[in-house]
C-alpha positions in Angstrom: -15.7 -1.8 -26.8 -12.1 -1.8 -28.0 -9.8 -3.3 -25.9 -6.8 -2.0 -23.7 -3.4 -2.4 -24.7 -2.0 -1.6 -21.5 -4.2 -1.8 -18.4 -2.4 -1.0 -14.7 -4.0 -1.6 -11.7 -3.7 -1.1 -8.1 0.3 -1.1 -9.1 2.6 -0.3 -6.0 5.9 0.2 -5.9 8.1 1.6 -2.8 11.2 2.1 -2.1 13.4 1.0 1.0 16.0 3.7 2.6 17.6 4.7 5.7 14.7 6.9 6.9 12.1 4.5 6.0 9.8 3.2 2.9 9.2 5.8 0.3 5.9 5.6 -1.2 6.8 6.4 -4.9 4.0 4.5 -6.5 0.8 4.2 -4.2 -2.0 2.0 -5.9 -2.0 3.8 -9.4 -4.6 2.4 -11.9 -5.4 3.5 -15.3 -5.4 2.0 -19.1 -4.7 3.1 -22.8 -6.0 1.9 -26.2 -3.7 0.7 -29.1 -2.2 3.6 -30.5 -3.2 6.3 -27.9 -0.9 8.4 -25.8 -1.3 8.8 -22.1 0.5 12.0 -20.8 1.5 11.7 -16.8 2.0 15.0 -15.3 2.6 16.6 -11.9 5.4 18.1 -10.2 9.1 16.7 -9.4 9.1 14.1 -7.0 5.2 12.7 -7.5 6.3 9.4 -8.8 5.9 9.8 -12.4 9.5 8.7 -13.4 9.1 5.5 -10.7 5.8 4.5 -12.6 7.9 4.2 -15.8 10.3 2.3 -14.3 7.7 -0.2 -12.6 5.6 -0.8 -16.1 9.1 -1.7 -17.8 10.5 -3.6 -14.4 13.9 -1.2 -14.3 13.6 -1.7 -10.7 16.6 -0.6 -8.2 17.6 -3.0 -5.6 15.9 -1.1 -2.8 12.8 -1.7 -3.7 10.9 -3.0 -1.1 7.1 -3.7 -2.3 6.6 -4.1 -5.9 3.0 -5.4 -6.4 -0.5 -4.9 -8.5 -1.5 -6.0 -12.2 0.2 -4.4 -15.5 -1.6 -6.2 -18.3 0.2 -5.8 -21.6 -1.3 -7.8 -24.4 -3.3 -9.7 -21.6 -0.1 -11.0 -20.2 0.7 -9.5 -16.7 3.9 -8.0 -17.0 4.4 -8.5 -12.6 4.2 -11.9 -13.1 6.3 -12.6 -16.0 9.5 -14.5 -15.5 12.5 -12.4 -15.9 14.3 -14.0 -18.6 10.9 -14.4 -20.5 10.8 -10.8 -19.9 13.8 -9.6 -21.0 13.9 -11.4 -24.2 10.2 -10.7 -25.1 9.2 -7.5 -23.6 11.7 -5.0 -22.7 13.4 -3.3 -24.9 11.3 -5.7 -27.9 7.6 -4.8 -27.0 8.2 -2.1 -24.5 10.9 0.6 -24.9 11.6 3.6 -22.6 13.4 7.2 -23.2 15.1 7.9 -20.1 14.8 11.0 -18.2 18.6 12.9 -18.8 18.8 11.0 -21.9 21.2 13.1 -23.0 23.8 11.4 -20.8 22.6 7.6 -21.6 25.0 7.5 -24.2 28.5 6.2 -23.7 30.8 8.7 -24.9 33.5 6.6 -25.9 31.8 4.0 -28.5 30.6 4.9 -31.7 26.7 5.5 -32.2 26.3 2.8 -34.4 28.1 0.3 -31.7 25.9 1.4 -29.2 22.6 1.3 -31.4 23.1 -2.3 -32.8 23.6 -4.2 -29.3 20.0 -5.0 -29.1 19.7 -6.3 -32.6 22.7 -8.5 -32.2 21.7 -9.8 -29.0 18.3 -9.6 -28.6 17.1 -10.4 -32.5 20.4 -12.2 -33.7 20.8 -10.0 -36.6 24.5 -10.0 -37.9 26.4 -6.8 -37.4 26.2 -5.7 -41.4 22.1 -6.1 -41.3 21.8 -4.4 -37.8 24.1 -1.1 -38.7 21.8 -1.1 -42.1 18.5 -1.1 -39.9 20.5 1.7 -37.3 21.2 3.7 -40.2 17.5 3.7 -41.4 16.3 4.2 -38.4 18.5 7.5 -37.6 17.1 9.1 -41.2 13.4 8.4 -39.7 14.1 10.6 -36.8 16.1 13.5 -39.3 19.8 12.2 -38.7 22.0 11.2 -41.8 22.9 7.6 -41.4 26.6 8.8 -41.3 27.0 9.4 -38.2 26.7 5.9 -36.8 30.4 6.3 -37.4 30.6 9.5 -35.0 31.0 9.4 -31.1 28.5 10.9 -28.9 30.1 14.3 -27.9 30.1 15.0 -32.1 26.5 15.5 -31.6 24.5 18.3 -30.3 22.0 17.8 -27.4 18.9 17.7 -29.8 20.8 15.1 -32.0 21.4 13.0 -28.9 17.8 12.8 -28.0 17.2 12.0 -31.4 19.8 9.1 -31.5 17.8 8.0 -28.2 14.5 7.8 -29.7 15.7 6.4 -33.1 17.6 3.5 -30.3 13.9 2.9 -28.6 12.5 2.4 -32.2 15.0 -0.4 -33.4 13.1 -3.3 -32.4 9.9 -2.2 -33.9 8.1 -1.6 -30.2 4.4 -1.6 -29.5 4.7 0.8 -26.4 7.4 3.6 -25.8 7.6 5.2 -22.5 9.4 8.7 -22.7 10.2 10.1 -19.4 10.7 13.9 -19.8 12.3 13.6 -23.6 12.6 17.4 -24.0 14.3 18.0 -20.7 17.4 20.5 -21.1 16.8 21.3 -24.8 15.9 25.1 -26.0 12.5 25.6 -26.8 13.4 25.5 -30.6 14.5 21.8 -30.0 11.9 21.2 -28.1 9.3 21.9 -30.7 11.5 19.4 -33.3 11.4 16.8 -31.1 7.6 17.1 -30.3 6.7 17.4 -34.0 9.2 14.0 -34.4 6.9 12.5 -31.8 4.0 13.0 -33.5 4.9 11.7 -36.9 6.4 8.8 -35.3 3.2 8.0 -33.2 0.9 8.7 -36.6 3.2 6.6 -38.9 3.9 3.5 -36.8 0.7 3.4 -34.6 2.6 3.1 -31.5 0.9 3.8 -28.0 3.1 6.0 -26.0 3.2 7.2 -22.1 4.5 10.7 -22.3 5.8 11.7 -18.9 6.4 15.5 -18.1 5.8 18.3 -15.6 4.9 21.0 -18.7 1.4 20.8 -18.7 1.2 22.7 -21.9 3.8 20.1 -23.9 1.7 17.2 -22.9 -1.2 19.0 -24.7 0.5 18.4 -28.0 0.6 14.5 -27.6 -2.1 13.6 -24.9 -5.3 11.7 -25.7 -5.7 10.7 -22.0 -4.0 12.8 -18.9 -2.9 11.1 -15.8 -2.5 13.8 -13.1 0.0 12.4 -10.0 0.5 13.6 -6.8 2.4 12.5 -4.0 2.7 8.6 -5.5 -1.1 8.5 -7.0 -3.0 9.2 -9.8 -5.6 11.9 -8.8 -7.1 12.2 -11.7 -7.4 10.1 -15.1 -9.3 12.0 -17.9 -9.9 12.6 -21.6 -7.4 15.1 -22.8 -10.1 17.1 -24.7 -12.2 17.3 -21.4 -9.2 17.3 -19.0 -7.8 20.9 -20.7 -11.1 22.4 -20.7 -12.6 21.2 -17.4 -10.2 19.9 -14.9 -11.9 18.1 -12.1 -9.4 17.3 -9.1 -8.4 20.8 -7.1 -5.0 19.6 -8.2 -5.6 19.6 -11.6 -7.6 22.9 -11.5 -4.6 24.3 -9.7 -2.3 23.3 -12.3 -4.0 24.5 -15.3 -4.3 28.0 -13.6 -0.9 28.3 -13.6 -0.2 28.0 -17.4 -0.3 30.8 -19.2 -2.5 31.1 -22.4 -1.5 33.3 -25.7 -4.5 33.9 -27.2 -6.8 34.6 -23.8 -6.2 36.7 -20.9 -6.4 35.0 -17.3 -4.9 35.8 -13.9 -2.6 33.2 -13.7 -2.4 31.5 -10.3 -0.4 28.9 -7.7 -0.5 26.2 -5.6 0.5 27.3 -2.0 2.7 25.2 0.3 4.9 22.0 -0.9 4.2 18.5 -1.4 4.0 16.0 1.1 7.2 13.8 1.7 6.7 10.4 0.2 8.2 8.9 3.1 5.5 10.0 5.6 2.7 10.9 3.4 -0.6 12.3 5.3 -3.3 10.3 5.8 -6.5 10.5 3.9 -6.7 13.2 1.0 -2.8 13.9 0.4 -3.5 17.0 -1.4 -5.9 18.7 1.6 -3.5 20.6 3.4 -2.9 22.7 0.2 -6.7 22.1 -1.1 -8.8 25.4 -1.2 -11.7 23.2 -1.0 -10.6 20.8 1.9 -13.3 19.7 4.4 -13.7 17.1 7.4 -14.2 14.1 5.0 -11.0 14.7 3.6 -8.9 13.3 6.3 -10.1 9.6 5.1 -9.0 8.0 1.9 -10.8 9.5 -1.1 -12.3 6.8 -3.0 -12.1 6.9 -7.2 -15.2 8.3 -8.1 -15.9 7.3 -11.9 -17.0 10.0 -14.3 -17.6 7.4 -16.5 -16.5 3.8 -17.2 -13.3 4.9 -18.0 -12.3 8.0 -16.4 -11.9 8.8 -12.4 -11.1 11.5 -10.0 -9.9 10.9 -6.4 -11.7 13.0 -4.4 -14.5 13.5 -1.6 -15.9 16.7 -3.4 -17.6 14.4 -6.1 -19.1 11.3 -3.6 -22.5 11.7 -4.0 
């Protein structure tokens, strides 16, 4: 059996606020092989972005709990010294395209100067060599190398997104985390960015974590699907299986809400609203909105493995 490139086990990350602890990531587990893409899907506020920041350790100051296991190339990233993690992992082997990436560029610094910073500081390149690599990377993502001399305000939204993706490729990473990389873009530009990501994955054999609330968009890239709800992964499944036969009631409702082009189906919706992560309900967190809820759902459901790699967190599958 092929060894996992990234394995997340029982990951917990809580925020401290004036109202109490926000259980943003609460006992999350999943894995991906080298060159695979796992799509993390779910409603806004379910903890997807917090999961991404937990993996790359971009933690805000108000984190109260951060524990679990994140194995990357047999290294537990949580236990790694911060200096070693900064030098060898973050923005070197693991890169991150943040949510609202269009606002991530400094408006008063030229594109090239922003791109070469990690190469000069981390890889000790001289400026000319770094600018040359930045120009080549811009060409890879479909932008003229001349734009290294431009300011961000001179670029369109789609071009800015490509620049951010280029910046995440500069250090030849092994894993790229993309948090809503097509948000705030028009449909045509979204399609172009998705095609770009497909080509990058194919050419560079990159592993990816693709975070989105758009279920249909996730099907473009995903090999595996992690469905998040209220800070937990309630289903982790093979993509081919998931899109035709989702297991968790929440996953089923998500798929019923997605329109199709080639078949007629009655669209459905999920009643109610997600629970607060400040005080999530005991037992199954989806129970109040679930059409199949029964007495056992007041208890925390276990992870029921469908096979060695994939599971669903639901009492309906407990024999």
